[in-house]
N, C-alpha and C positions, 0 to 999 in steps of 0.2 A: 806545504813549505816547512822545512825543519826549523826547530827553535834551539839555538845554542847560545852559550855565553859568549860575549864579544862579537866578532864578525860572524855573520850568518850567511850561508849559501842559500840563495833562492833560485828557483827554476820556474819558468813559464813555458808552456808548450801550446802551439796552436797550428792550424792549417793555413798555408799561405801559397798562393800561386800553384796550386795543385800538389804541393809537397808538405813535408813536415818542417816546422820551424821550432827551434829550441833556443832559449836565451837563459843563460845562467849568470848570476852576478852576486857579488859579495857586498853586503851593506851592514852598517851598524845602527841604522835609524829605527829599527823595529818593524814589526809585521805590517802595520798600517802603511807606513811609508813605502815599504817594499811592494805592497799590493798596488799602490798608486803608480810606482815606477813600472811595474809589470803591465798594468792597463795602458799606460802611456806608450810603452814599447809595442804592444799589440795594435793600438790605434794607429800609430805611425806606419807600421808595416801594412796594415789594411788600407790606409789612406793611399799609399803609393800603388798598391795593387788596383784599387778602384779607379785611380786616376789614369793609369797607364795600360790597363788591360784592353786588348783589342777585342776581347770576347764580351765586354760589357757595353751595351749600346749608349750608356750615358757618359762613358769615359771621354776624356779629351782626345785620346787616340782614335776612338771610334768616330768622333766628330771630324777629325782631320781626314780620316779615310773616306767618310761619307762625302766629303767635299772635293775629293780627288778630281782634278781636271776642271773644277768650277770656281777656283779662286782660293785665296788664303783664309785661314782660320785664326782668330785671336788666340794667343798662347802666352802664358805667364813666363817669367824668367826661368823657373825650374824646368818647365817643359822644353823651352828652347835650348837650355843647357844640356839636357839629356839627349835630345835629338842630335845636337852637335857632337856629343860624345860618340853616338852611334855612327855618325858620318865620318868621324876621325878614324874609327875602327875600320871602316871600309877603305880608307886611304892606306892604313897600315898594311892591309892584306892585298892591295892591288885589286880590290873589288871582289875578292873571294868571299868576304863577309859583306852583306848588304842588308840594311835594315828594312828594305822593301822585298826581301826574298820570301816573306811569309805568304805572298800570293801563290807560291808554288806548293805550300803546305797542303792545300785542299786536294792536290793530286795524289798525295801519299797517304796510306793508311797503315801505320806501323803496327797497330794492334792486330789488324786482320792480315797483315803481311801482303798488302796490295801494292803492286808496283804501277806507276803511271805509264801511259803510252808515251814513248819518246816524242811523238809528234805533238802531243798535248804540252809537254814540257817546252819544246821549241816554240810553240805558239805563245806561251805565257812569258818567256824570257824577256821580250822587249819591255814588259811592265816592271821588270826588276832593274831599277836604275837610280842609284843613290844620287847621281848628278841631277836628277829631276826633283830632288827634295830641296826646297828653299826655306831658309830660316833667317829671320831678321825683323827688326822693327816691331817686336812683340807679336809675331805671327809665324805660322808654318804653312807651307803650301806644297801639295803634291801636283806636279805639273800635268800629269796624264791621267785621264779617266781609267779606272780599273786598277790603279796602283793601291797598295796597302802598306802602311808603315807598321813595323813590329819592333818594339824595344825589348824583346825577350833576351837579346844578347847583352844588355846592360842593366835592365830594370831591377832584377833580383839583387845583383851586387850593389847597386845604388841603395836599395832598401837596407841591406846589411850595414852599410856605412852610416846611413842616416840613423839607424837604431843605435849604433855604437856612439855616435855623436850625442844623441839624446841621453844615453847613460852617462857619458862623460860630463855633460852639462848638469846632470842631477847629482854630481859628486861621487859617482861610482868609479872606483879606481881599479877594479879587477873584474873582468867579465869576458864571456865568450858568446858570440852571436853566430848561430849556425842555421842558415836557411837552405835546407835540402842540399847540403854539401858545400855551399859557399860560406866561408868562415871569416870572421874578424875577431881577433883577440884584442882586449883593451887592458893596457898596463901589464903587470906581472901577476902570476898566480899568487894568492896571498900566502901560500905555504912555501913560496920561493922555488918550487920545482918548475921545470919547463912545461909549457903547454905541449900537448901531444896531438898532432893532427895526422890521421892515417890516410894513406893513398891506396885506394881500392885496386885490387887486381882486376883489370878490365875484362878478364875472361872467367872470373869466379866472384860473383857479387858478395859472397859471404866472407871473402878472404881479404885481409889487409896485407898488402904486399910490402909496403914501406911505411915508416912513420917519420914525420917531421917534428923535431924538438925545437921549440921556439921560446925564447926567454923574455920576450916583451911583446908589445902590441904589433900586430901584422895582419895582413889579409892573405887568404889562401883560397884558390879556386881551381876546379878541374873541369875540363871539357873532355867528354868521352863518347865513344861510339856504341855504348851499351845500354843507355837508359831507354831510348826509344829506337828499337831496331828489330830486324828479322833477317833470317838467312834464307836465301833462295839459290839453289844450284851451287852451294858452297860459297856464295858471296854474301857478305854482310852488308845490308842496306840500313842506314841510320839517318837521324834527323838533322845532322850537321851538314847542310847542303853547301856545296861550292856554288856561289851565286853566279859565277861565270859560265857554269855548265848546267845548273839545275839538278845535279846529281850529287850523291854523298861524296865528301872529300875522302881521299885515299892516302894511306901511308902510316897513319898513327891510330892507335887504339885509345890513347888518352894523353892529355897534356895538363900537367899540374904546375901552377905558378905561385910563388911566395913573393909578396910585394908589400908596400906600406899600407895599402888599402885593398878591400875586397874588389872595388871597381877596377883598379889597376890590374890586380891579379886576374880578374875575370876577362877583361879585354885582351890581355896578353895570352891567356890560356886559349881563348877562342882563336886569336890570330895565329898562334903557333900551330894549333891543330889543323887549321885550314891551309897553312903554308906547307905542312908536311915536315918530315924529319930534319932534313938539312937546313932548309930556310927557316923553319920554326926555331931550331936550336940557335941558329945565327942571330935571329931577332932577339931571343932572350939574352944571349951573351952580350948584345950591344946595349942593353938597357941597364943603367946604373941602379944599384940597390935592388935588383931583381934576380931571383934564382928560380930554377924550374927543373922539371923532370918529364921527359917525353918517353912514352912506351909505344914502340912500334907495333904494327899488326902482327909481326912475328914474335913479339914478346921481348924484344931487346930494349934495355933501359939506356936512355941518353940524358944524363944529368948535365947541368951547367957546372963549370969548374968549382964555383964556390958553394955548391949545394952540400958537399961532403960534411961541412961542419954542422948541418942541420939534420942530415939523413941517417936513419937507423933502419936496417933491414929487419922486418918482422914478418910473421905469418900467423895470424889469428883470425878467428871468426867472430862476426858481430852477433850480439844476443838478440832477443826478441824485441827489446825496447827500440823504437825507431831512432831514439837519440844516440844509441850505441852501435847502430848498424851501419856499416860502410855504405855510403851512397854518394858517389863522387869522392871527396875527401872523407875519411872516417871522422865523425864528430869528435872533437877533442875531449880529453878527460876533464871533468869539472874542476874549477879551482878549489883548493882546500880551504877549510874555514880559517 
C-alpha cells in the first residue's frame, strides 16, 4: 500500500468466484485503518461466495439443492431476497434466463469443447423451471427432484454492491470495486477526473473497444459470449444458455449496461444478451436511468440514445496486471490521491 500525504490510495486484490477481485479506495485514516477496511472487504466478499456457491456442500444453496423435491429449506431474508431477484430476472426475459438452468451445465464442457447430445438436453429441460421455485415464510423450496438452483446470474453483482455499501458505511467517499469485470464506483474520483470503465472487444480479449466516462457512483456489468466458449464448425458455443432451449443464446457477442448499482446493471446485461439485439435494446431503452451498449455477433454496435454522453471510442491493450486487463468491462483507472 502506498504512503502519501493527505488522502491515500489503497488497493486490495484477492481471488473470488473463480476470478480476480480488485478494490481500490481513498482514505485519510492511516495504514492500520485501511488494512482493517481491506480485510472487511475481503471477508464480506468471501462470505457471500461461501453462502451462495453451489459448488460448496456446506452452502445454503447446496442445502436447498440437496432437498429438491423433498420439501422447503429454512432461509434467511438475504437468501430469500437474492432468490427473488433471480426469479424476477427470469420474468424479465420470458424465461430465457432461469436460475435453475445450471442443471444443464453438466452437459457442457467449454474447456474441452464438448457439446452435449441434443437428446440429453431435451431430457433435462423439464428440470429447468423457475416456476417450481417457491420462496416465502423464511424458506426456499425446489418442487421437483433433480432441480438445481444457481445464483450465478446475480450473486457476483450482489457481492460488488455489498462491498461498496461496506466501504460507504466505513466513511470511504471514493472507491472502485471490480469483481472480474462487474464494477461499482463509489462517489467521485478524488482528483475529480471521471472514472474510466473499458468495454472489451468481444473478439479480441486484449483490446478495449470503448470506454465509459463516469463522473459519480454507478454500476457497470457486461455479459458476453467469450469468457467460456469454443468454436465448432464455425459456430461459437458459450455458457450463456437460453433456458427455453438449453442451447447458447444467439444474436449478440456482448451486452454492457450502466446503471445505479452493479446488481441492476448485471441483471439487465444478462437480460439484454438473452433477448437479442432488437428486444434487448428495447428493454434497455425502456428502463429509466439505464444506458447500455450491445455488440452483435457481426460486430455492429447498438447503443442506447443517452450513452453518447458517457462513451469514448478507444483501442488499447491491457497489460499483464489482472487489474488492468480487459475482462468483461476493462477495470477502471484508479482514483487519484
